[in-house]
Backbone bond lengths (Angstrom), bond angles and torsions (degrees), N, CA, C in turn:
res aa  C-N    CA-C-N  psi(-1)  N-CA   C-N-CA  omega(-1)  CA-C   N-CA-C  phi
1 M - - - 1.435 - - 1.533 110.52 -
2 V 1.308 117.05 -38.93 1.462 120.59 179.90 1.523 110.52 -64.16
3 R 1.337 117.49 -41.96 1.461 121.67 -179.01 1.531 111.26 -64.76
4 Q 1.328 119.11 -32.26 1.455 122.33 178.32 1.526 111.64 -64.77
5 C 1.310 117.06 -25.70 1.467 121.62 178.74 1.518 111.04 -89.02
6 G 1.335 117.51 2.91 1.457 120.94 179.17 1.520 113.29 79.43
7 L 1.313 117.37 20.18 1.454 122.14 -179.82 1.529 110.06 -108.48
8 H 1.315 115.55 161.53 1.462 121.52 173.30 1.515 106.69 -119.98
9 I 1.299 115.24 149.75 1.462 118.64 -179.23 1.535 108.80 -129.57
10 I 1.304 115.13 137.91 1.446 122.16 174.02 1.512 105.92 -115.52
11 S 1.299 116.76 121.72 1.450 118.96 -177.28 1.523 110.24 -127.33
12 K 1.274 115.13 161.73 1.457 123.72 176.22 1.524 112.68 59.38
13 L 1.329 116.86 38.15 1.472 120.02 173.59 1.515 108.07 -86.76
14 Q 1.312 115.58 142.09 1.444 119.01 172.91 1.515 108.78 -73.95
15 K 1.315 117.27 153.63 1.460 119.45 -176.78 1.521 112.30 -69.51
16 N 1.331 118.58 -13.59 1.458 121.10 178.09 1.525 111.88 -104.54
17 S 1.342 117.54 19.04 1.465 120.77 178.89 1.520 110.48 -67.86
18 A 1.324 116.12 139.20 1.442 121.15 179.37 1.514 108.97 -103.75
19 L 1.312 117.64 100.70 1.457 121.74 179.11 1.528 109.41 -86.42
20 V 1.333 115.95 141.81 1.472 121.27 -178.31 1.520 109.95 -133.27
21 F 1.335 115.59 155.01 1.447 122.01 172.80 1.530 108.44 -78.86
22 P 1.338 118.68 154.45 1.451 120.08 173.22 1.529 110.83 -65.02
23 Y 1.307 117.21 149.41 1.467 121.93 -179.81 1.526 109.10 -69.66
24 S 1.323 117.28 130.95 1.460 120.08 -176.87 1.528 112.69 -117.20
25 G 1.323 117.39 5.73 1.458 120.36 -179.90 1.523 112.60 -82.58
26 E 1.308 115.43 -178.77 1.463 120.34 -179.49 1.519 109.77 -87.04
27 Y 1.322 115.16 159.19 1.469 122.92 177.25 1.506 108.61 -66.58
28 A 1.336 117.19 133.67 1.465 122.53 -175.67 1.529 113.09 -76.32
29 G 1.319 117.96 -14.32 1.445 120.50 177.62 1.517 114.85 100.77
30 R 1.313 116.89 -7.89 1.472 119.50 177.74 1.524 109.36 -146.35
31 G 1.299 114.83 150.87 1.461 120.95 -179.63 1.529 111.99 73.87
32 A 1.311 114.73 -173.74 1.465 120.86 178.96 1.532 109.63 -74.57
33 P 1.327 117.84 145.42 1.454 120.60 176.21 1.538 110.96 -61.32
34 R 1.322 116.41 144.31 1.453 120.04 179.29 1.517 111.50 -70.31
35 K 1.330 116.38 142.52 1.460 121.46 178.57 1.525 111.81 -101.95
36 Y 1.320 116.60 -35.94 1.452 121.24 -169.46 1.513 111.40 -110.22
37 G 1.322 115.47 139.09 1.452 121.97 177.22 1.504 111.01 -102.21
38 D 1.316 116.77 -141.60 1.464 122.02 -177.85 1.515 111.30 -75.11
39 A 1.324 115.78 151.92 1.458 121.38 176.27 1.531 109.06 -69.60
40 I 1.315 116.38 153.00 1.446 121.31 -179.86 1.516 109.85 -79.69
41 D 1.316 116.69 127.90 1.452 123.07 175.40 1.518 107.16 -98.40
42 Y 1.313 116.43 105.49 1.457 121.07 -173.64 1.515 113.79 -65.79
43 D 1.327 117.59 -22.23 1.458 120.27 179.96 1.517 111.92 -81.07
44 N 1.339 118.66 -20.95 1.471 122.55 -178.49 1.528 110.29 -132.53
45 L 1.343 116.66 63.12 1.450 120.18 178.57 1.518 111.52 -70.70
46 P 1.345 118.22 138.77 1.462 120.38 178.54 1.542 110.59 -63.45
47 E 1.293 116.50 149.62 1.465 124.02 -177.38 1.530 114.17 -53.87
48 P 1.354 120.52 -41.82 1.474 118.95 -178.09 1.528 113.48 -63.22
49 Y 1.319 117.89 -19.54 1.471 120.62 -176.63 1.528 112.42 -94.89
50 L 1.311 117.23 -2.27 1.483 119.85 179.63 1.519 109.43 -90.13
51 K 1.308 116.03 142.02 1.462 121.71 176.85 1.512 107.98 -124.97
52 I 1.318 116.61 132.78 1.455 121.79 177.36 1.529 107.78 -105.46
53 R 1.288 114.90 129.56 1.463 118.64 -176.51 1.487 111.53 -84.59
């Protein structure tokens, strides 16, 4: 039902879960490509991720 409204839901996260943005940099040329970027700072969320009701 949530997906039909165009929303996403994250449930059952522990309160100490460390959420991160996907890595957006370039491949360094060696090893496996990075998956994870910077950790999410809940006090300073970027504007595109904010929703006003």
